[in-house]
C-alpha positions as CSV (number, residue, x, y, z in Angstrom):
1,M,148.8,184.9,92.9
2,R,145.2,185.9,93.0
3,D,142.7,185.3,95.8
4,D,141.0,182.6,93.7
5,P,143.1,179.4,93.8
6,S,140.9,177.8,91.1
7,A,141.7,180.6,88.7
8,D,145.5,180.1,89.3
9,L,145.1,176.4,88.7
10,L,143.2,176.9,85.4
11,D,145.8,179.3,84.2
12,W,148.4,176.6,84.8
13,Y,146.2,174.0,83.1
14,D,145.8,176.1,80.0
15,T,149.5,175.7,79.4
16,H,150.3,172.4,81.0
17,A,147.2,170.2,80.3
18,R,148.1,166.6,79.5
19,V,147.1,165.4,76.0
20,M,144.6,162.6,76.3
21,P,142.7,160.8,73.4
22,W,139.4,161.5,75.1
23,R,140.1,165.0,76.2
24,V,139.3,168.3,74.5
25,A,142.3,170.7,74.9
26,P,141.6,173.9,76.9
27,A,142.1,176.1,73.8
28,D,139.7,174.0,71.7
29,R,137.2,174.0,74.6
30,K,137.4,177.8,74.8
31,A,136.8,178.0,71.1
32,G,133.5,176.1,71.6
33,Q,134.4,172.4,71.0
34,R,132.4,170.2,73.4
35,P,133.6,166.9,74.8
36,D,131.9,163.8,73.5
37,P,130.0,162.3,76.5
38,Y,130.4,158.8,75.1
39,R,134.2,159.1,75.0
40,I,134.3,160.7,78.5
41,W,132.1,158.0,79.9
42,L,134.2,155.2,78.3
43,S,137.5,156.7,79.5
44,E,136.2,157.2,83.0
45,V,135.0,153.6,83.3
46,M,138.3,152.3,81.9
47,L,140.3,154.6,84.3
48,Q,138.7,153.2,87.4
49,Q,141.6,151.7,89.4
50,T,143.7,151.7,86.2
51,T,146.5,154.0,85.0
52,V,146.3,156.3,82.0
53,A,149.2,154.5,80.4
54,A,147.3,151.1,80.6
55,V,144.1,152.6,79.2
56,R,145.3,154.5,76.1
57,D,145.5,151.5,73.7
58,Y,142.3,150.0,75.0
59,F,140.5,153.3,74.5
60,H,141.8,153.6,70.9
61,R,140.7,150.0,70.1
62,F,137.2,150.4,71.6
63,T,136.5,153.7,69.9
64,A,137.8,152.4,66.5
65,R,135.6,149.3,66.7
66,W,132.6,151.0,68.4
67,P,132.7,154.7,67.7
68,T,129.3,155.5,69.2
69,V,127.3,154.3,72.2
70,Q,124.8,152.8,69.7
71,D,127.6,150.7,68.2
72,L,128.7,149.5,71.6
73,A,125.2,148.7,72.7
74,S,124.7,146.4,69.7
75,A,128.1,144.6,70.2
76,A,128.2,141.0,71.1
77,D,129.1,140.4,74.8
78,A,131.9,138.1,73.9
79,D,133.5,140.6,71.6
80,V,133.5,143.3,74.2
81,M,134.8,141.0,76.9
82,G,137.5,139.9,74.5
83,E,138.6,143.5,73.8
84,W,138.6,144.2,77.5
85,A,140.8,141.2,78.3
86,G,143.9,142.3,80.3
87,L,142.4,145.5,81.6
88,G,141.2,143.9,84.8
89,Y,138.2,144.5,87.0
90,Y,135.9,142.7,84.6
91,A,132.7,143.8,86.2
92,R,133.4,147.1,84.5
93,A,133.1,145.6,81.1
94,R,129.8,143.9,81.9
95,N,128.4,147.1,83.3
96,L,129.7,149.0,80.3
97,L,127.5,146.9,78.0
98,K,124.5,147.3,80.4
99,C,125.0,151.0,80.6
100,A,125.3,151.4,76.8
101,R,122.2,149.4,76.2
102,A,120.3,151.4,78.8
103,I,121.3,154.7,77.2
104,V,120.1,153.5,73.8
105,T,116.9,151.9,75.1
106,D,115.8,154.3,77.8
107,Y,117.4,157.6,76.8
108,D,117.3,157.4,73.0
109,G,121.1,157.2,72.8
110,V,121.6,160.5,74.7
111,F,123.6,160.6,77.9
112,P,121.9,162.3,80.9
113,D,123.7,165.7,81.5
114,T,123.6,165.8,85.3
115,R,125.3,163.9,88.0
116,D,122.0,162.8,89.5
117,G,120.9,161.5,86.1
118,L,124.1,159.7,85.4
119,I,124.3,158.0,88.7
120,A,121.1,156.1,87.9
121,L,122.8,154.2,85.1
122,P,124.4,150.8,85.5
123,G,128.1,150.8,86.6
124,I,128.2,154.6,87.3
125,G,129.0,155.4,90.9
126,P,129.4,158.8,92.6
127,Y,132.9,159.5,91.3
128,T,132.2,158.5,87.7
129,A,128.9,160.4,87.6
130,A,130.7,163.6,89.0
131,A,133.5,163.2,86.5
132,I,131.2,162.8,83.5
133,A,128.9,165.6,84.6
134,A,131.8,168.0,85.1
135,I,134.0,167.1,82.1
136,A,131.3,166.5,79.5
137,F,128.6,168.9,80.7
138,D,130.5,171.5,82.8
139,E,128.3,170.9,85.8
140,Q,129.8,172.2,89.1
141,A,130.4,168.7,90.3
142,T,133.3,167.8,92.6
143,V,135.6,165.1,91.3
144,V,137.8,163.4,93.9
145,D,140.2,160.6,93.0
146,G,143.5,159.6,94.6
147,N,145.3,162.4,92.9
148,V,142.8,165.0,94.2
149,E,142.9,163.5,97.7
150,R,146.7,163.9,97.8
151,V,146.5,167.5,96.5
152,M,143.8,168.5,99.1
153,A,145.6,166.8,102.0
154,R,148.8,168.7,101.2
155,L,147.2,172.0,100.3
156,H,145.3,172.0,103.6
157,D,147.9,170.0,105.7
158,V,145.3,167.4,106.6
159,H,146.9,164.6,108.8
160,S,143.8,162.4,109.2
161,P,144.6,159.1,107.5
162,L,142.9,157.8,104.5
163,P,140.4,156.3,103.9
164,A,138.7,157.9,107.0
165,A,139.7,161.3,105.7
166,K,137.8,161.0,102.4
167,G,134.8,163.0,103.6
168,E,136.9,165.8,104.9
169,L,139.0,166.0,101.7
170,T,135.9,166.0,99.6
171,V,134.5,169.0,101.5
172,L,137.7,170.8,100.9
173,A,137.7,169.9,97.2
174,T,134.1,171.1,96.9
175,A,134.9,174.5,98.3
176,L,137.5,175.0,95.5
177,T,135.4,173.8,92.6
178,P,134.4,176.8,90.5
179,A,131.0,177.4,88.8
180,Q,132.7,178.3,85.5
181,R,135.0,175.8,83.6
182,A,134.2,173.1,86.1
183,G,135.2,170.4,83.6
184,D,138.6,172.0,82.9
185,Y,139.1,172.5,86.7
186,A,138.3,168.8,87.4
187,Q,140.9,167.7,84.9
188,A,143.4,170.4,86.1
189,V,143.4,169.3,89.7
190,M,143.9,165.6,88.6
191,D,146.7,166.6,86.3
192,L,148.3,168.6,89.1
193,G,148.3,165.4,91.3
194,A,149.6,163.3,88.4
195,T,152.4,165.5,87.2
196,I,153.4,168.0,90.0
197,C,152.0,166.9,93.4
198,T,153.2,163.3,92.9
199,P,153.3,160.7,95.7
200,K,157.1,160.9,95.8
201,S,159.4,163.9,95.1
202,P,156.7,166.4,94.3
203,A,157.8,169.4,92.2
204,C,156.6,172.0,94.6
205,G,158.7,174.8,92.9
206,N,156.5,174.4,89.8
207,C,153.2,174.2,91.5
208,P,150.6,176.9,90.9
209,W,149.4,176.4,94.5
210,R,152.9,176.6,96.0
211,D,152.2,179.8,98.0
212,P,149.0,178.8,99.7
213,C,150.1,175.2,100.3
214,K,150.0,174.7,104.1
215,S,152.0,171.4,104.1
216,R,154.8,173.1,102.1
217,I,154.9,175.9,104.7
218,A,154.8,173.4,107.5
219,G,157.4,171.1,105.9
220,T,155.0,168.1,106.0
221,V,154.6,167.5,102.2
222,A,156.5,164.2,102.3
223,E,154.2,162.8,105.1
224,L,150.9,163.4,103.3
225,P,148.5,162.0,102.7
226,K,148.6,159.6,105.6
227,K,147.1,156.2,105.2
228,T,145.8,153.5,107.6
229,P,148.1,150.5,107.3
230,K,146.7,147.8,105.0
231,K,146.1,144.3,106.3
232,K,148.3,141.5,105.0
233,T,147.0,140.2,101.6
234,P,145.9,136.5,101.9
235,T,146.9,133.8,99.3
236,R,144.5,131.4,97.7
237,F,145.2,128.4,95.6
238,G,143.5,126.8,92.6
239,I,143.9,124.3,89.7
240,A,143.7,125.3,86.1
241,Y,143.0,122.5,83.5
242,V,144.4,123.1,80.0
243,A,143.4,120.5,77.4
244,R,144.1,120.4,73.7
245,R,142.5,118.1,71.2
246,T,144.4,116.3,68.5
247,D,143.0,118.7,65.9
248,G,144.4,121.6,67.8
249,A,141.2,122.8,69.5
250,W,141.5,124.2,73.0
251,L,139.0,123.5,75.9
252,L,137.7,126.7,77.4
253,E,134.7,127.9,79.3
254,T,132.9,131.2,79.9
255,R,132.9,132.0,83.6
256,P,129.7,132.8,85.4
257,D,128.6,136.5,85.0
258,K,128.9,137.1,88.8
259,G,132.1,137.0,90.6
260,L,135.8,137.6,89.7
261,L,136.4,137.4,85.9
262,G,132.7,137.2,85.4
263,G,131.7,136.6,81.8
264,M,135.3,136.2,80.7
265,L,136.7,133.3,78.6
266,G,139.1,131.0,80.6
267,W,140.3,127.6,81.4
268,P,138.2,125.2,83.4
269,M,139.2,125.7,87.0
270,S,138.8,124.3,90.5
271,D,137.6,126.6,93.3
272,W,140.0,129.1,94.8
273,N,140.8,128.6,98.4
274,D,143.4,127.2,100.8
275,A,142.8,123.6,99.7
276,P,141.0,123.5,96.3
277,D,139.1,120.4,95.3
278,P,140.2,118.8,92.0
279,A,137.6,119.5,89.3
280,P,138.8,118.1,85.9
281,P,136.5,119.0,83.0
282,L,136.9,115.6,81.4
283,D,138.6,112.2,81.9
284,A,142.2,112.4,80.6
285,N,145.8,111.7,81.5
286,W,146.3,114.9,83.3
287,Q,149.9,116.0,83.8
288,D,151.1,118.5,86.4
289,L,153.1,121.1,84.5
290,G,155.3,121.6,87.5
291,V,155.1,125.4,87.5
292,E,152.5,127.8,89.0
293,A,150.8,130.7,87.4
294,R,150.7,133.5,90.0
295,H,148.5,136.6,89.9
296,T,147.4,139.3,92.4
297,F,143.9,140.5,92.6
298,T,142.8,143.5,94.7
299,H,142.2,141.5,97.8
300,F,144.2,138.3,97.5
301,H,147.1,136.6,95.7
302,L,146.3,133.6,93.6
303,R,148.6,130.6,92.9
304,L,147.4,128.2,90.2
305,Q,148.6,124.6,89.7
306,I,148.5,123.9,86.0
307,M,147.3,120.5,84.8
308,T,147.6,119.7,81.0
309,A,146.4,117.0,78.8
310,N,146.3,116.1,75.1
311,V,143.0,114.5,74.4
312,G,141.1,112.8,71.5
313,D,137.6,113.4,70.3
314,T,135.8,113.5,73.7
315,T,132.9,115.4,75.2
316,P,133.8,117.5,78.3
317,N,131.5,117.9,81.2
318,R,132.4,121.6,81.3
319,G,133.3,124.1,78.6
320,D,133.6,123.7,74.9
321,F,136.4,123.1,72.5
322,I,137.4,126.1,70.4
323,A,139.1,125.5,67.1
324,A,142.6,126.8,66.9
325,P,141.9,129.4,64.2
326,D,139.0,130.8,66.3
327,F,141.0,131.1,69.5
328,R,142.8,134.4,70.3
329,P,144.9,134.2,73.5
330,S,144.5,138.0,73.7
331,D,140.9,137.5,74.5
332,L,141.9,135.9,77.8
333,P,142.1,137.9,81.1
334,T,145.6,138.3,82.4
335,V,145.6,135.4,84.8
336,M,144.3,133.0,82.1
337,R,146.9,134.3,79.7
338,K,149.6,133.6,82.2
339,V,148.4,130.0,82.3
340,F,148.3,129.8,78.5
341,D,151.9,131.2,78.2
342,L,153.2,128.5,80.6
343,A,151.2,125.6,79.1
344,H,150.9,126.1,75.4
345,A,154.4,125.0,74.5
346,T,153.8,121.5,76.0
347,L,150.5,121.2,74.1
348,R,151.6,122.5,70.7
349,H,150.3,120.7,67.6
350,D,152.5,121.4,64.6
């Protein structure tokens, strides 16, 4: 092992880099191929609080339908929200459109090539700006996600619990970030955490940082990183109204831009709290389906009572009827799709 840990990690990455649809392989990068900033940006936004496995298919669909930032900027909001459905954290999709349009309008379709320039764009925070700057432009920017925090905590045997330890771990990560091949290094340390230095049963014998790892020497690998215990997740309740007209059309509404599921298509709903107030979108013979749709958001569990109705040619006070051929259940966010899956069999029009 050399005195430069980043060089050891890059040697490991040259052989063991994961294959990603948005990534330029180390050999290709050494040969002069540059990453596409649009694809790096899109992947990083999708990967926020979401696994690589969940993102792959969405990334392929987005880049096939909108291969450039100009294409995405000109897309209809509803089309983008529909393609995003099921990926969660829907504010990301709204900010994705805002950012694409800002790049086209204010930057002539060219991404800023520095962390400071990128962080000024909608929906790009410190982590995402650093990741794009490093991976797309090789800026010596420090990229710290959950994988990197775990690697740094073990490498340096840091016992301060997260999230309070984030600052300390970032300083340690910064000290290791090399001036050369910063993009490959950023991806290498994340790959190390994802494939070797895993939360459970890390493969320490295969780790390129095995020798200098202080927690391995101390026998504390399994304890790290330490985390402050989470508070109990509260439960909220709501009512979903699923109505279908005699011609097969479904009653749906677009949720307000702000708030959870903002801008997404969904069923008319009550509020979500301990005792929701009924809010039917039209007068009908509403029937309780007798089963709940359950979903967990970041900060709370949601349990939805499902009310269904077959209706005639009537005007709702909320939402619009969408003809059956124009309605794609796949355009619904996950919680709304759960409601549909439970309700549609009782409202089928053959």
